[in-house]
DSSP file (Angstrom, degrees, kcal/mol; ACC not computed):
  #  RESIDUE AA STRUCTURE BP1 BP2  ACC     N-H-->O    O-->H-N    N-H-->O    O-->H-N    TCO  KAPPA ALPHA  PHI   PSI    X-CA   Y-CA   Z-CA
    1    1 A M              0   0    0      0, 0.0     5,-0.0     0, 0.0    61,-0.0   0.000 360.0 360.0 360.0 137.1    9.0   -3.1   14.9
    2    2 A E     >  -     0   0    0      1,-0.1     4,-2.1     4,-0.0     3,-0.3  -0.325 360.0-117.8 -67.3 150.4   11.7   -3.7   12.4
    3    3 A E  H  > S+     0   0    0      1,-0.2     4,-2.8     2,-0.2     5,-0.2   0.901 113.1  54.0 -56.1 -45.1   11.1   -2.4    8.9
    4    4 A I  H  > S+     0   0    0      1,-0.2     4,-2.3     2,-0.2    -1,-0.2   0.876 109.3  48.9 -62.0 -36.7   11.3   -5.8    7.3
    5    5 A N  H  > S+     0   0    0     -3,-0.3     4,-2.4     2,-0.2    -1,-0.2   0.888 110.6  50.1 -69.6 -38.2    8.7   -7.1    9.7
    6    6 A L  H  X S+     0   0    0     -4,-2.1     4,-2.4     2,-0.2    -2,-0.2   0.929 111.4  48.6 -64.1 -45.0    6.4   -4.2    9.0
    7    7 A K  H  X S+     0   0    0     -4,-2.8     4,-2.5     1,-0.2    -2,-0.2   0.932 113.1  47.7 -59.4 -46.6    6.8   -4.8    5.2
    8    8 A D  H  X S+     0   0    0     -4,-2.3     4,-2.4    -5,-0.2    -1,-0.2   0.872 109.7  53.0 -64.5 -37.2    6.1   -8.5    5.7
    9    9 A F  H  X S+     0   0    0     -4,-2.4     4,-1.9     2,-0.2    -1,-0.2   0.940 110.6  46.9 -62.5 -47.0    3.0   -7.8    7.8
   10   10 A V  H  X S+     0   0    0     -4,-2.4     4,-2.2     1,-0.2    -2,-0.2   0.922 112.4  50.3 -61.2 -44.7    1.6   -5.5    5.2
   11   11 A L  H  X S+     0   0    0     -4,-2.5     4,-2.5     1,-0.2    -1,-0.2   0.898 108.3  52.5 -61.5 -40.6    2.3   -8.0    2.4
   12   12 A S  H  X S+     0   0    0     -4,-2.4     4,-2.2     1,-0.2    -1,-0.2   0.883 109.8  48.8 -64.4 -37.1    0.6  -10.8    4.5
   13   13 A K  H  X S+     0   0    0     -4,-1.9     4,-1.7     2,-0.2    -1,-0.2   0.874 110.3  51.2 -70.5 -36.8   -2.6   -8.6    4.9
   14   14 A L  H  <>S+     0   0    0     -4,-2.2     5,-2.8     2,-0.2    -2,-0.2   0.926 112.5  46.0 -63.2 -44.2   -2.6   -7.8    1.1
   15   15 A E  H ><5S+     0   0    0     -4,-2.5     3,-1.5     1,-0.2    -2,-0.2   0.890 108.8  56.2 -65.7 -38.9   -2.4  -11.5    0.3
   16   16 A E  H 3<5S+     0   0    0     -4,-2.2    -1,-0.2     1,-0.3    -2,-0.2   0.870 110.4  45.0 -58.8 -38.0   -5.1  -12.3    2.9
   17   17 A K  T 3<5S-     0   0    0     -4,-1.7    -1,-0.3    -5,-0.1    -2,-0.2   0.262 117.3-114.0 -92.6  10.9   -7.4   -9.9    1.1
   18   18 A K  T < 5 -     0   0    0     -3,-1.5    -3,-0.2     1,-0.1    -2,-0.1   0.848  46.1-177.2  61.9  38.2   -6.5  -11.3   -2.3
   19   19 A A      < -     0   0    0     -5,-2.8     2,-0.3    -6,-0.1     3,-0.2  -0.329  16.2-135.9 -61.4 150.7   -4.8   -8.1   -3.6
   20   20 A E  E     +A   40   0A   0     20,-2.6    20,-2.9     1,-0.2    -1,-0.1  -0.772  68.9  12.0-113.0 156.3   -3.6   -8.4   -7.2
   21   21 A E  E    S-     0   0A   0     -2,-0.3     2,-0.3    18,-0.2    -1,-0.2   0.879  75.6-170.5  48.7  51.7   -0.4   -7.4   -8.9
   22   22 A I  E     +     0   0A   0     -3,-0.2     2,-0.4    17,-0.1    17,-0.2  -0.572   6.6 179.8 -75.3 129.4    1.6   -6.7   -5.7
   23   23 A K  E     -A   38   0A   0     15,-2.7    15,-2.7    -2,-0.3     2,-0.5  -0.989  15.1-153.6-131.4 143.1    4.9   -5.0   -6.3
   24   24 A I  E     -A   37   0A   0     -2,-0.4     2,-0.5    13,-0.2    13,-0.2  -0.964   6.7-165.3-118.0 129.7    7.5   -4.0   -3.8
   25   25 A F  E     -A   36   0A   0     11,-2.9    11,-2.3    -2,-0.5     2,-0.8  -0.966  17.0-139.5-115.9 125.3   10.0   -1.1   -4.4
   26   26 A D  E     +A   35   0A   0     -2,-0.5     9,-0.2     9,-0.2     3,-0.2  -0.749  31.8 166.2 -82.2 111.0   13.0   -0.7   -2.2
   27   27 A T    >>> +     0   0    0      7,-2.1     3,-1.8    -2,-0.8     5,-0.6  -0.018  29.2 124.0-120.0  28.3   13.2    3.1   -1.8
   28   28 A K  G >45S+     0   0    0      6,-0.6     3,-1.0     1,-0.3    -1,-0.1   0.851  73.3  60.4 -57.6 -33.8   15.6    3.5    1.0
   29   29 A N  G 345S+     0   0    0      1,-0.2    -1,-0.3    -3,-0.2    -2,-0.1   0.647  97.5  59.8 -70.0 -14.0   17.8    5.7   -1.2
   30   30 A L  G <45S-     0   0    0     -3,-1.8    -1,-0.2     3,-0.3    -2,-0.2   0.640  94.6-140.3 -88.5 -15.4   14.9    8.2   -1.6
   31   31 A H  T <<5S+     0   0    0     -3,-1.0     3,-0.1    -4,-0.6    -3,-0.1   0.691  79.9  97.4  62.1  20.5   14.6    9.0    2.1
   32   32 A I  S   <S-     0   0    0     -5,-0.6     2,-0.3     1,-0.5    -4,-0.1   0.820 100.2 -25.0 -96.1 -50.3   10.8    9.0    1.9
   33   33 A A        -     0   0    0     -6,-0.5    -1,-0.5     1,-0.1    -3,-0.3  -0.964  54.0-120.6-157.2 157.6   10.2    5.5    3.0
   34   34 A S  S    S+     0   0    0     49,-1.3    -7,-2.1    -2,-0.3    -6,-0.6   0.869  98.3  18.8 -72.3 -35.7   12.2    2.3    3.0
   35   35 A Y  E     -Ab  26  84A   0     48,-2.0    50,-2.4    -9,-0.2     2,-0.5  -0.995  57.9-161.0-138.1 141.8    9.6    0.5    0.9
   36   36 A I  E     -Ab  25  85A   0    -11,-2.3   -11,-2.9    -2,-0.4     2,-0.5  -0.994  17.0-164.6-116.1 126.0    6.8    1.5   -1.4
   37   37 A I  E     -Ab  24  86A   0     48,-2.7    50,-3.1    -2,-0.5     2,-0.4  -0.930   2.5-167.3-113.0 134.0    4.2   -1.3   -2.0
   38   38 A V  E     +Ab  23  87A   0    -15,-2.7   -15,-2.7    -2,-0.5     2,-0.3  -0.970  15.3 159.9-122.6 135.1    1.8   -1.1   -4.9
   39   39 A A  E     - b   0  88A   0     48,-2.2    50,-2.8    -2,-0.4     2,-0.4  -0.967  28.8-126.0-148.8 162.5   -1.3   -3.4   -5.2
   40   40 A N  E     -Ab  20  89A   0    -20,-2.9   -20,-2.6    -2,-0.3     2,-0.2  -0.875  10.1-151.3-111.5 145.3   -4.6   -3.6   -7.0
   41   41 A G        -     0   0    0     48,-2.9     3,-0.1    -2,-0.4     6,-0.1  -0.649  26.2-121.5 -97.7 168.6   -8.1   -4.2   -5.7
   42   42 A R  S    S+     0   0    0     -2,-0.2     2,-0.3    48,-0.1    48,-0.1   0.710  87.9   2.4 -85.7 -20.3  -10.7   -5.8   -7.8
   43   43 A S  S  > S-     0   0    0      1,-0.1     4,-2.2    46,-0.1     5,-0.2  -0.935  81.3 -95.6-154.0 171.5  -13.2   -2.9   -7.7
   44   44 A I  H  > S+     0   0    0     -2,-0.3     4,-1.9     1,-0.2     5,-0.2   0.918 126.2  49.4 -61.4 -43.1  -13.5    0.5   -6.2
   45   45 A K  H  > S+     0   0    0      1,-0.2     4,-2.7     2,-0.2    -1,-0.2   0.907 110.0  51.4 -60.7 -42.0  -15.3   -0.9   -3.2
   46   46 A N  H  > S+     0   0    0      2,-0.2     4,-2.6     1,-0.2     5,-0.2   0.871 106.2  54.1 -65.3 -38.4  -12.6   -3.5   -2.8
   47   47 A V  H  X S+     0   0    0     -4,-2.2     4,-2.1    27,-0.2    -1,-0.2   0.944 113.1  43.1 -59.7 -49.0   -9.8   -0.9   -2.8
   48   48 A S  H  X S+     0   0    0     -4,-1.9     4,-2.4    26,-0.2    -2,-0.2   0.918 114.8  48.8 -64.3 -45.6  -11.6    1.0    0.0
   49   49 A A  H  X S+     0   0    0     -4,-2.7     4,-2.6     1,-0.2    -1,-0.2   0.895 111.0  50.7 -63.2 -40.9  -12.3   -2.1    2.0
   50   50 A M  H  X S+     0   0    0     -4,-2.6     4,-2.6     2,-0.2     5,-0.2   0.918 110.8  48.7 -63.5 -44.1   -8.8   -3.4    1.7
   51   51 A A  H  X S+     0   0    0     -4,-2.1     4,-2.4    -5,-0.2    -2,-0.2   0.922 112.9  47.6 -62.4 -44.9   -7.3   -0.1    2.9
   52   52 A D  H  X S+     0   0    0     -4,-2.4     4,-2.5     2,-0.2    -2,-0.2   0.925 113.1  48.6 -61.8 -45.1   -9.7    0.1    5.9
   53   53 A Y  H  X S+     0   0    0     -4,-2.6     4,-2.6     2,-0.2    -2,-0.2   0.941 113.3  45.5 -61.6 -49.2   -8.9   -3.5    6.8
   54   54 A I  H  X S+     0   0    0     -4,-2.6     4,-2.3     1,-0.2    -1,-0.2   0.905 112.8  51.4 -64.0 -41.4   -5.1   -3.1    6.6
   55   55 A S  H  X S+     0   0    0     -4,-2.4     4,-2.2    -5,-0.2    -1,-0.2   0.936 112.3  45.9 -59.8 -47.6   -5.3    0.1    8.5
   56   56 A C  H  X S+     0   0    0     -4,-2.5     4,-2.9     1,-0.2     5,-0.2   0.902 111.9  51.4 -63.3 -42.0   -7.3   -1.4   11.3
   57   57 A E  H  X>S+     0   0    0     -4,-2.6     4,-3.0     2,-0.2     5,-0.5   0.892 110.0  49.3 -63.4 -40.1   -5.1   -4.5   11.5
   58   58 A I  I  X>S+     0   0    0     -4,-2.3     4,-1.7    -5,-0.2     6,-1.3   0.915 114.7  44.5 -66.4 -42.9   -2.0   -2.4   11.8
   59   59 A K  I  X5S+     0   0    0     -4,-2.2     4,-0.8     4,-0.2    -2,-0.2   0.930 120.2  41.1 -64.8 -45.2   -3.5   -0.3   14.6
   60   60 A K  I  <5S+     0   0    0     -4,-2.9    -2,-0.2    -5,-0.2    -3,-0.2   0.936 126.5  29.2 -71.2 -48.5   -4.9   -3.3   16.4
   61   61 A K  I  <5S+     0   0    0     -4,-3.0    -3,-0.2    -5,-0.2    -2,-0.2   0.808 135.1  25.3 -86.8 -31.0   -2.0   -5.8   16.1
   62   62 A L  I  <<S-     0   0    0     -4,-1.7    -3,-0.2    -5,-0.5    -2,-0.1   0.565  91.9-130.0-111.7 -12.8    1.0   -3.4   15.9
   63   63 A G     << +     0   0    0     -4,-0.8     2,-0.3    -5,-0.7    -4,-0.2   0.763  59.1 140.4  69.3  24.7   -0.3   -0.3   17.7
   64   64 A L        -     0   0    0     -6,-1.3     2,-0.3    17,-0.0    -1,-0.2  -0.780  52.2-125.0-102.8 144.3    0.8    2.0   14.9
   65   65 A N        -     0   0    0     -2,-0.3     2,-0.5    -3,-0.1    17,-0.2  -0.653  24.0-154.2 -82.1 143.2   -1.0    5.0   13.6
   66   66 A V        -     0   0    0     -2,-0.3     2,-0.6    15,-0.1    15,-0.2  -0.977   7.4-143.9-122.6 127.7   -1.7    4.9    9.8
   67   67 A A  E     -C   80   0A   0     13,-1.9    13,-2.7    -2,-0.5     2,-0.4  -0.822  22.5-163.0 -89.6 123.9   -2.2    8.0    7.7
   68   68 A L  E     -C   79   0A   0     -2,-0.6     2,-0.4    11,-0.2    11,-0.2  -0.877  10.7-179.1-110.8 139.1   -4.8    7.3    5.0
   69   69 A E  E     +C   78   0A   0      9,-2.1     9,-2.7    -2,-0.4    -2,-0.0  -0.998  62.9  19.2-137.2 133.7   -5.4    9.4    1.9
   70   70 A G  S >> S+     0   0    0     -2,-0.4     4,-2.9     7,-0.2     3,-0.9   0.494  70.1 131.1  95.4   4.2   -8.0    8.9   -0.8
   71   71 A V  T 34 S+     0   0    0      1,-0.3     6,-0.1     2,-0.2   -19,-0.1   0.858  72.0  55.7 -61.3 -35.5  -10.5    6.7    1.0
   72   72 A N  T 34 S+     0   0    0      1,-0.2    -1,-0.3     2,-0.1     5,-0.1   0.773 116.4  36.1 -68.7 -24.9  -13.4    8.8   -0.1
   73   73 A H  T <4 S-     0   0    0     -3,-0.9    -2,-0.2     3,-0.2    -1,-0.2   0.826  84.5-169.2 -96.0 -39.1  -12.5    8.5   -3.8
   74   74 A S     <  +     0   0    0     -4,-2.9     3,-0.2     2,-0.3   -26,-0.2   0.458  58.4 101.4  65.0   7.3  -11.3    4.9   -3.6
   75   75 A N  S    S+     0   0    0      1,-0.3    15,-2.6    -5,-0.2     2,-0.3   0.738 101.7  12.1 -79.5 -25.2   -9.7    4.7   -7.1
   76   76 A W  E    S- D   0  89A   0     -6,-0.4     2,-0.4    13,-0.2    -1,-0.3  -0.885  73.1-175.8-155.3 114.0   -6.3    5.2   -5.3
   77   77 A V  E     - D   0  88A   0     11,-2.8    11,-2.9    -2,-0.3     2,-0.5  -0.945   8.3-158.8-117.0 135.9   -5.8    4.9   -1.6
   78   78 A V  E     -CD  69  87A   0     -9,-2.7    -9,-2.1    -2,-0.4     2,-0.5  -0.952   2.8-166.1-116.1 131.6   -2.4    5.6    0.1
   79   79 A L  E     -CD  68  86A   0      7,-2.9     7,-2.9    -2,-0.5     2,-0.8  -0.978   6.9-157.4-115.5 122.5   -1.5    4.3    3.5
   80   80 A D  E     +CD  67  85A   0    -13,-2.7   -13,-1.9    -2,-0.5     2,-0.5  -0.887  17.8 172.8-100.8 109.5    1.6    5.9    5.2
   81   81 A I  E >   - D   0  84A   0      3,-3.1     3,-2.1    -2,-0.8     2,-0.4  -0.719  53.1 -91.2-122.9  77.6    2.8    3.4    7.7
   82   82 A Q  T 3  S+     0   0    0     -2,-0.5    -1,-0.1     1,-0.3   -79,-0.0  -0.347 114.1   6.4  53.8-105.4    6.1    4.7    9.1
   83   83 A S  T 3  S+     0   0    0     -2,-0.4   -48,-2.0   -50,-0.1   -49,-1.3   0.419 126.2  68.9 -88.8   2.2    8.8    3.2    6.8
   84   84 A V  E <   -bD  35  81A   0     -3,-2.1    -3,-3.1   -50,-0.2     2,-0.5  -0.979  59.4-165.7-124.4 131.0    6.3    1.7    4.4
   85   85 A I  E     -bD  36  80A   0    -50,-2.4   -48,-2.7    -2,-0.4     2,-0.5  -0.976  12.8-161.2-113.7 124.9    4.0    3.5    2.0
   86   86 A L  E     -bD  37  79A   0     -7,-2.9    -7,-2.9    -2,-0.5     2,-0.5  -0.916   6.4-167.7-111.2 126.3    1.2    1.4    0.5
   87   87 A H  E     -bD  38  78A   0    -50,-3.1   -48,-2.2    -2,-0.5     2,-0.5  -0.960   3.2-170.2-110.6 123.9   -0.7    2.4   -2.6
   88   88 A I  E     -bD  39  77A   0    -11,-2.9   -11,-2.8    -2,-0.5     2,-0.3  -0.973  15.8-174.4-116.0 124.4   -3.8    0.4   -3.4
   89   89 A F  E     -bD  40  76A   0    -50,-2.8   -48,-2.9    -2,-0.5   -13,-0.2  -0.781  35.5-121.1-117.8 154.5   -5.3    1.1   -6.8
   90   90 A H    >>  -     0   0    0    -15,-2.6     4,-2.1    -2,-0.3     3,-0.8  -0.807  46.9-116.4 -77.5 137.4   -8.2    0.3   -9.0
   91   91 A P  H 3> S+     0   0    0      0, 0.0     4,-2.2     0, 0.0     5,-0.2   0.838 112.4  51.8 -52.0 -41.0   -6.5   -1.4  -12.0
   92   92 A E  H 3> S+     0   0    0      1,-0.2     4,-2.3     2,-0.2     5,-0.1   0.873 109.8  49.9 -65.3 -35.9   -7.5    1.3  -14.5
   93   93 A T  H <> S+     0   0    0     -3,-0.8     4,-2.2     2,-0.2    -1,-0.2   0.903 109.2  51.3 -69.1 -41.1   -6.2    4.1  -12.3
   94   94 A R  H  X>S+     0   0    0     -4,-2.1     5,-1.2     1,-0.2     4,-0.8   0.920 113.0  45.7 -61.7 -43.5   -2.9    2.3  -11.8
   95   95 A D  H ><5S+     0   0    0     -4,-2.2     3,-0.6    -5,-0.2    -2,-0.2   0.909 109.7  55.2 -65.1 -42.2   -2.5    1.9  -15.6
   96   96 A Y  H 3<5S+     0   0    0     -4,-2.3    -2,-0.2     1,-0.2    -1,-0.2   0.913 113.8  39.1 -58.8 -45.7   -3.6    5.5  -16.2
   97   97 A Y  H 3<5S-     0   0    0     -4,-2.2    -1,-0.2    -5,-0.1    -2,-0.2   0.538  97.1-139.3 -85.0  -6.2   -0.9    7.0  -14.0
   98   98 A N  T XX5 +     0   0    0     -4,-0.8     4,-1.5    -3,-0.6     3,-0.6   0.887  38.2 167.8  51.2  43.0    1.7    4.4  -15.1
   99   99 A I  H 3>< +     0   0    0     -5,-1.2     4,-2.4     1,-0.2     5,-0.3   0.791  62.5  62.0 -63.2 -33.0    2.8    4.2  -11.4
  100  100 A D  H 3> S+     0   0    0     -6,-0.3     4,-2.3     1,-0.2    -1,-0.2   0.912 104.7  48.1 -62.7 -41.7    5.0    1.2  -11.8
  101  101 A D  H <> S+     0   0    0     -3,-0.6     4,-2.4     2,-0.2     5,-0.2   0.906 110.1  52.7 -64.0 -41.0    7.3    2.9  -14.2
  102  102 A I  H  X S+     0   0    0     -4,-1.5     4,-1.8     1,-0.2    -2,-0.2   0.943 114.2  40.7 -60.6 -48.6    7.5    6.0  -11.9
  103  103 A F  H  X S+     0   0    0     -4,-2.4     4,-2.2     2,-0.2    -1,-0.2   0.838 112.4  55.7 -71.9 -31.7    8.5    3.9   -8.9
  104  104 A T  H  < S+     0   0    0     -4,-2.3    -1,-0.2    -5,-0.3    -2,-0.2   0.928 111.3  44.1 -64.4 -43.5   10.9    1.6  -10.9
  105  105 A K  H  < S+     0   0    0     -4,-2.4    -2,-0.2     1,-0.2    -1,-0.2   0.851 116.5  47.2 -68.6 -34.2   12.8    4.7  -12.2
  106  106 A A  H  <        0   0    0     -4,-1.8    -2,-0.2    -5,-0.2    -1,-0.2   0.821 360.0 360.0 -77.4 -31.7   12.9    6.2   -8.7
  107  107 A A     <        0   0    0     -4,-2.2    -1,-0.2    -5,-0.1   -78,-0.2   0.479 360.0 360.0 -75.0 360.0   14.0    3.1   -6.8
């Protein structure tokens, strides 16, 4: 699957689950991933549920393996999906780590 389609698929699943404050960072120059996507869940439970749902949808519909990190803590879950890295945060955690500034400066 082309990178742009994978990014769009992830974005559509985030919108489907009503993720908030979605931001996309083009990070092709970093050689880590082509895109880093950052979004908020509404609660700790919602962060975990959103990560599980997106992971399952990617496996089921695209046949891709997804590496998940942080599901047990659920303030911040990371999904590594080939050329896309998705960070789903509880809003307070995202603010605490000032993650948007970090990715803006890096991109």
